[in-house]
Residue, then its C-alpha position, 0 to 999 in steps of 0.5 A: m500500500t502506498a502513502a497515497d493509498a493510506t491517506p484517509a478520504p476527506r470527511a464529508g459528513r459534517r454538512r450532510g443534509r444541508r442545502p446549498g445556498g441557492a433559491d431552494t434554500r430560501d424556499a425551504l426557509l419560508a416553508a419552515a418559518r411558516a410552520e414554526f411561526a404558526e405552531r410557536g408564534f413569533d416569540g417562541a420560534t427561533v432562527r436556529v430551529i427554523a434553520e434546522r427544520a429547513g436543513v440549512d445553516p442558521a446564517m442563511v436566515n440573515h443572508w436571505f432575509g436579514g433576521k427573524e422579523a424580516l423572515f416572518m414578514a416574507a413568510l406572510d407575504l405582506p408588502i410591508d417592513p414593520s420597522t419602516l411602518v412603525a417609524e413612519v406612522v408612530p412619530g408625530d401628533p398622537d391625535r392624528l395617528g389614525e390619519r397616518v395609518v390610513g394614509r400609509f395603508l393606501l400607499i402600501w397597497d397602491h404600489t404593491g399590486g393592490g387587489r390581486r395581492l390583497a385578494a390572495l392574502v384574504r383567501s389564504v387567511a380564510s382557508h389556511e390555519t397556518a396563514a391565519a395564525m401568522m396573521r394573528q401574530m402580525i396583528i399582535r406584534i405590529l398593531v398591538r405592541r407597536v402602533v396601538a400601544s403608542v397611543a391607546p389608553d386601554r383595551l389594546e387588543l380590542r382597539a387593534t382588531l377594530v383598526g384592522s377591521q376598518l383597514i381590511g374593509l377599506g382594502m376589500v372595497r377599494y382593491v378587490l370589489r373596486l366599488e366606486p367612488l371609493a375605488s378611484a378616490e384620492h388618498a386625501a379624501i379617504v384619509a379625511a373621511m376614515g382617519p377620524t374613525v380609526q383615531r376613535y378606535l385608537t384613542g377614543p371611548l369605545d362604549g356608549d356611555g363614553r368610557 
């Protein structure tokens, strides 16, 4: 036996089962993230476990998405960056937060496919528990903890769901059903009409006796 024959073969088992760093890695991470977020919620899910479930190195999460929150939003397929949303709507006069929320909602959907994307999202949430669970997490983390909590005096969850119902209704009428005159109305007109209602949900009394 020669010295070359005696040299042990390189050990290839260290990365056995890992996916290459291509587009299939991104898809695997999204699938694993949807499952983990639905089962454990945003706070309970970890990058490490998501990566293990996808069969990739945890560093791929940062490579493809920049972190857990960005991965969450990509898995939900919403055209929104939570940090950007909060930075744009929360600062400013708290009594005009409702106007800023409505204005930002219109700007996002008018520039990201409008009706088709929103209709697909609504169908997904209505028919798939995984999507519904992730949407609940988004409402809790973004609407409740960041936007509503910045101004609301009480009943954060109720106020957040009321705001959400107003925005989803607006989206359905404007972008999916395309009912006029709302479908073609200018942003300023919609903000002026709906901003005060959203503001009342955020900061005003919710009971008939003014409480």
